[in-house]
C-alpha positions in Angstrom: -136.3 41.5 26.7 -137.4 38.4 24.9 -136.2 37.6 21.5 -137.7 36.9 18.2 -139.5 33.6 17.5 -141.5 32.8 14.4 -145.1 31.7 14.8 -145.4 28.6 12.7 -141.6 28.9 12.2 -139.9 28.3 8.9 -136.2 28.2 8.4 -134.6 31.3 7.1 -133.5 29.5 4.0 -137.2 29.3 2.9 -137.2 33.0 2.3 -136.5 33.7 -1.4 -133.0 34.9 -2.2 -134.3 38.2 -3.6 -136.4 38.7 -0.4 -133.4 38.0 1.8 -131.3 40.5 -0.2 -133.9 43.1 0.3 -134.1 42.4 4.0 -130.3 42.5 4.3 -130.2 45.9 2.5 -133.1 47.1 4.6 -131.4 46.2 7.9 -128.3 48.2 6.8 -130.4 51.2 5.9 -132.2 51.1 9.2 -128.9 51.0 11.0 -127.7 54.0 9.0 -130.6 56.0 10.5 -130.1 55.1 14.1 -127.6 57.9 15.0 -127.4 60.6 12.3 -130.4 62.6 13.5 -128.8 62.8 17.0 -125.1 63.4 16.2 -125.9 66.3 13.9 -127.1 68.3 16.9 -123.7 68.8 18.5 -122.0 71.1 15.9 -125.0 73.5 15.8 -125.6 73.4 19.5 -123.9 76.8 20.1 -126.3 78.3 17.5 -129.3 76.7 19.1 -128.2 78.0 22.5 -127.8 81.5 21.1 -131.2 81.6 19.3 -133.2 79.9 22.1 -131.4 81.2 25.1 -130.5 77.7 26.4 -128.0 77.5 29.3 -125.3 74.8 29.3 -127.5 72.7 31.6 -130.5 73.0 29.3 -128.4 72.1 26.3 -127.0 69.1 28.2 -130.6 68.0 28.9 -131.4 68.3 25.2 -128.4 66.2 24.4 -129.3 63.6 27.0 -133.0 63.3 26.2 -132.6 60.8 23.3 -130.4 58.6 25.4 -133.0 58.6 28.3 -135.7 57.6 25.8 -133.5 54.8 24.4 -133.1 53.5 28.0 -136.8 53.7 28.9 -138.1 52.3 25.7 -135.7 49.3 25.7 -138.0 47.9 28.3 -141.2 48.5 26.2 -140.0 47.5 22.8 -140.1 43.8 23.3 -143.7 43.9 24.5 -144.7 45.9 21.4 -142.7 43.6 19.1 -144.4 40.6 20.7 -147.9 42.0 20.0 -147.4 43.6 16.6 -144.5 42.0 14.8 -140.9 43.0 14.2 -141.1 44.1 10.6 -144.2 46.3 11.2 -142.7 48.0 14.3 -139.4 48.7 12.6 -141.3 50.3 9.7 -143.3 52.5 12.1 -140.0 53.3 13.9 -138.6 54.7 10.6 -141.8 56.7 10.1 -141.4 58.2 13.6 -137.8 59.1 12.8 -138.9 60.9 9.6 -141.7 62.8 11.3 -139.7 63.6 14.4 -136.8 65.0 12.4 -139.1 67.2 10.3 -141.0 68.4 13.4 -137.7 69.2 15.3 -136.7 71.6 12.6 -139.9 73.7 12.6 -139.8 77.2 14.0 -142.6 76.5 16.5 -142.7 76.6 20.3 -141.7 73.3 21.7 -141.1 71.7 18.3 -137.4 71.1 19.1 -138.3 69.1 22.2 -141.4 67.3 20.7 -139.5 66.3 17.5 -136.5 65.0 19.6 -138.8 62.8 21.7 -140.6 61.4 18.6 -137.5 60.6 16.5 -135.7 59.2 19.6 -138.6 56.9 20.2 -138.3 55.5 16.7 -134.5 55.1 17.1 -135.0 53.3 20.4 -137.2 50.6 18.9 -134.7 50.1 16.1 -131.9 49.8 18.6 -133.7 47.0 20.5 -135.4 45.1 17.7 -132.8 45.1 14.9 -130.2 42.8 16.6 -132.9 40.2 17.2 -133.9 40.4 13.5 -130.3 39.9 12.5 -129.8 36.9 14.8 -133.0 35.3 13.7 -132.7 35.6 9.9 -128.9 35.6 9.4 -127.5 33.5 12.3 -124.4 32.4 10.4 -123.6 35.9 9.2 -124.7 37.8 12.3 -121.3 39.2 13.2 -120.6 40.5 9.7 -124.1 42.1 9.3 -123.8 43.7 12.8 -120.4 45.1 11.8 -121.9 46.4 8.5 -124.9 48.1 9.9 -122.8 49.5 12.8 -120.5 50.9 10.2 -123.4 52.4 8.3 -124.7 53.8 11.5 -121.3 55.4 12.3 -120.8 56.6 8.7 -124.1 58.5 8.6 -123.4 59.8 12.1 -120.1 61.1 10.8 -121.7 62.8 7.8 -124.3 64.3 10.0 -121.6 65.7 12.3 -119.4 66.9 9.5 -122.1 68.5 7.4 -124.2 70.2 10.1 -122.2 73.4 10.4 -121.6 73.9 6.7 -125.3 73.3 5.9 -126.3 75.6 8.7 -124.5 78.4 6.9 -126.2 77.9 3.6 -128.6 80.6 2.6 -131.8 80.5 4.6 -131.2 77.1 6.2 -129.7 77.8 9.6 -129.5 75.1 12.3 -133.1 74.1 11.5 -132.1 73.0 8.0 -129.0 71.3 9.3 -130.9 69.0 11.6 -134.0 68.6 9.3 -131.9 67.3 6.4 -131.7 63.9 8.0 -135.4 63.2 7.4 -134.4 62.4 3.8 -132.3 59.2 4.4 -134.9 58.0 6.9 -137.6 58.4 4.3 -135.5 56.5 1.8 -135.0 53.7 4.3 -138.8 53.6 4.9 -139.5 53.3 1.2 -137.1 50.4 0.9 -138.6 48.7 4.0 -142.2 48.9 2.8 -142.3 45.4 1.3 -141.6 44.0 4.8 -145.0 45.3 5.9 -146.5 42.8 3.5 -144.3 39.9 4.6 -145.3 37.5 7.3 -144.9 39.2 10.6 -142.6 37.6 13.2 -143.5 38.0 16.8 -141.7 37.9 20.1 -141.9 34.8 22.3 -141.2 34.1 25.9 -140.3 30.5 25.2 -136.8 29.2 25.5 -135.2 26.8 23.0 -134.8 23.2 23.8 -136.7 23.4 27.1 -133.6 24.6 28.9 -133.9 26.8 32.0 -133.7 30.5 31.3 -131.2 32.4 33.3 -131.8 36.1 33.4 -128.8 38.3 32.7 -130.1 40.6 35.4 -129.1 37.9 37.9 -125.7 37.1 36.5 -122.4 39.0 36.8 -121.7 38.7 33.0 -124.9 40.6 32.3 -123.8 43.5 34.5 -120.3 43.4 33.0 -121.6 43.7 29.4 -124.1 46.3 30.4 -121.6 48.5 32.3 -119.1 48.3 29.4 -121.9 49.5 27.1 -122.8 52.3 29.5 -119.3 53.7 30.0 -118.1 53.6 26.3 -121.4 55.2 25.3 -121.1 57.9 27.9 -117.7 58.9 26.4 -118.9 58.7 22.8 -122.0 60.8 23.2 -120.3 63.4 25.4 -117.6 63.9 22.8 -120.1 64.2 19.9 -122.3 66.6 21.8 -119.8 68.8 23.5 -116.6 68.8 21.5 -117.6 71.7 19.3 -118.3 73.9 22.4 -115.0 72.8 24.0 -113.1 73.4 20.8 -114.6 77.0 20.6 -113.3 77.7 24.1 -109.8 76.7 22.9 -109.9 78.9 19.8 -110.8 76.2 17.3 -113.3 77.3 14.7 -116.7 75.5 14.4 -115.8 74.4 10.9 -112.5 72.8 12.1 -114.3 71.2 15.0 -116.9 69.8 12.6 -114.2 68.4 10.4 -112.4 66.8 13.4 -115.7 65.1 14.5 -116.1 63.8 11.0 -112.7 62.2 11.1 -113.6 60.8 14.5 -116.7 59.2 13.0 -114.8 58.0 9.9 -112.2 56.2 12.0 -115.1 54.6 14.0 -116.6 53.4 10.7 -113.4 51.8 9.6 -112.9 50.2 12.9 -116.5 48.9 12.9 -115.8 47.1 9.7 -112.4 45.8 10.7 -113.4 44.6 14.2 -116.1 42.1 13.2 -113.9 39.5 11.5 -111.3 39.9 14.3 -114.0 39.2 16.9 -115.0 36.0 15.1 -111.4 34.6 15.2 -110.6 35.4 18.8 -111.1 32.9 21.6 -112.1 35.7 23.9 -112.4 39.5 23.7 -110.4 40.5 26.8 -107.6 42.2 25.0 -109.9 43.8 22.5 -112.1 45.2 25.3 -109.2 46.5 27.3 -107.7 48.2 24.2 -110.8 50.1 23.4 -111.2 51.4 26.9 -107.5 52.5 27.0 -107.9 54.3 23.6 -110.9 56.2 25.0 -108.9 57.1 28.1 -105.9 58.3 26.0 -108.2 60.2 23.6 -110.1 62.1 26.3 -106.9 62.7 28.4 -105.2 64.1 25.4 -108.0 66.5 24.6 -108.0 67.7 28.2 -104.2 68.4 28.5 -103.1 69.0 24.9 -106.0 70.4 22.9 -103.7 71.7 20.2 -103.5 68.0 19.0 -107.3 67.5 19.1 -107.4 65.7 15.8 -104.9 63.1 17.0 -106.8 62.5 20.2 -110.1 62.2 18.4 -108.6 59.6 16.1 -107.5 57.6 19.2 -111.0 58.0 20.6 -112.5 57.0 17.3 -110.6 53.7 17.3 -111.8 53.1 20.8 -115.4 53.9 20.0 -115.4 51.8 16.9 -114.0 48.7 18.6 -116.3 49.2 21.6 -119.5 49.4 19.6 -119.0 46.3 17.6 -117.6 44.4 20.5 -120.5 45.3 22.8 -123.1 44.4 20.2 -121.3 41.1 19.5 -121.2 40.2 23.2 -125.0 40.0 23.3 -124.7 36.7 21.3 -121.2 35.6 22.4 -122.1 35.5 26.2 -125.5 33.8 25.9 -126.7 30.3 25.1 -129.6 31.0 22.8 -131.3 33.8 21.0 -133.9 34.3 23.7 -131.2 34.9 26.3 -129.2 37.1 23.8 -132.2 39.3 23.4 -132.7 39.6 27.1 -129.1 40.7 27.5 -129.5 43.2 24.6 -132.5 44.7 26.4 -130.7 44.9 29.8 -127.5 46.3 28.3 -129.4 49.0 26.3 -131.4 50.0 29.3 -128.4 50.3 31.6 -126.1 51.5 28.8 -128.2 54.3 27.5 -129.3 55.4 31.0 -125.6 55.7 31.8 -124.8 57.3 28.5 -127.6 59.9 29.0 -125.9 61.0 32.2 -122.7 61.9 30.2 -123.8 65.0 28.2 -126.0 66.2 31.1 -123.2 65.8 33.6 -120.8 67.6 31.3 -123.1 70.5 31.0 -123.8 70.6 34.8 -120.1 70.4 35.6 -119.2 73.1 33.1 -121.9 75.3 34.5 -120.8 74.7 38.1 -117.0 75.1 37.6 -116.9 77.5 34.6 -114.2 75.3 33.0 -113.6 72.0 31.3 -111.3 70.2 33.8 -114.1 68.5 35.8 -116.0 67.3 32.7 -112.8 65.7 31.2 -112.0 64.0 34.5 -115.4 62.4 34.2 -114.7 61.3 30.7 -111.3 59.9 31.6 -112.7 58.0 34.5 -115.4 56.6 32.3 -112.8 55.4 29.7 -110.9 53.6 32.5 -114.1 51.9 33.7 -114.9 50.9 30.2 -111.6 49.2 30.0 -112.2 47.4 33.3 -115.7 46.1 32.5 -114.8 45.3 28.9 -112.0 43.1 30.1 -114.3 41.3 32.5 -117.0 40.9 29.9 -114.5 39.7 27.3 -113.7 36.6 29.2 -115.0 33.4 27.5 -117.9 32.9 29.9 -121.6 32.3 29.4 -124.6 33.4 31.3 -126.1 30.4 33.1 
């Protein structure tokens, strides 16, 4: 992935203050829509399985499909951005999220799958292009803005999770209404972003700054450490979001209680997103922070497996781990690279490997549950992933640069 470069560049300070405020707000709103349409699926997944006759394996594939699309399109997004401009493509991405979310909720054959593919494609472009936009236009405030839009992303994801089951029980709405609701915030973000279509478009460039030799993260150990950290913490996060409701039901926990617990999980992640950004800026390295988030994920998944009666406590632990992991991994794209071109290349690599690995999580949980008829094997997978997240986060957290 190559990062953003302005054709006929002007400094970011040349943008009027009102325009920069609108851009800042627009970035946060885009971030707020990059998870909610996906995380709202988990709590109503049992109803979808009942109505459509999905097996656990098919349901796992539905859960994994967005992550597979994220991985694949992370390789395509830089090319599209280079040809058509970041602001325009981010706006089109929001439109795809709106249309895909509406289509997914329609009672038509294949609509669930088509809508999921469309909205996931929009989210994938936002995932890849938004960090480059932040680094380009807000270089001195990048960590704070990343923490803010990550918090907005987690907050809306939490609301989506917590509201899905209650909305589904409202008169005449069902699971279709619960997952279709999230077209509204995406539409609001699109309307706010509309002025960016009229702004000068900024394109992707393959040039490096200062004429320095470009070192690909694909050929450097740090690139793999950051990417595998991203993969393992994402695997745990998405597996919990997608499958906790089904696991809770098997342990006698009501769907409404499971939805509330997942909401708390997301709220804790939001608070941790906001709190981690200033800490990251002050640390000389991120070894201890990375190790801590992996251990919290390990403790959270292990507790769920062996003491489900304390599920809320274990989800809080996992929420702390997930919140720290998300902001740390996003920040490492800039902290472990020498310029914004290299940072963007690392972002593309990490998101390709990370989401490919994360996609395996919900699918493997479904396969293992189908194969064994129990939850032991799926939770051993999640515990092992938490431990590996701690290992690779510690390695990636060392104060080393690519190249």
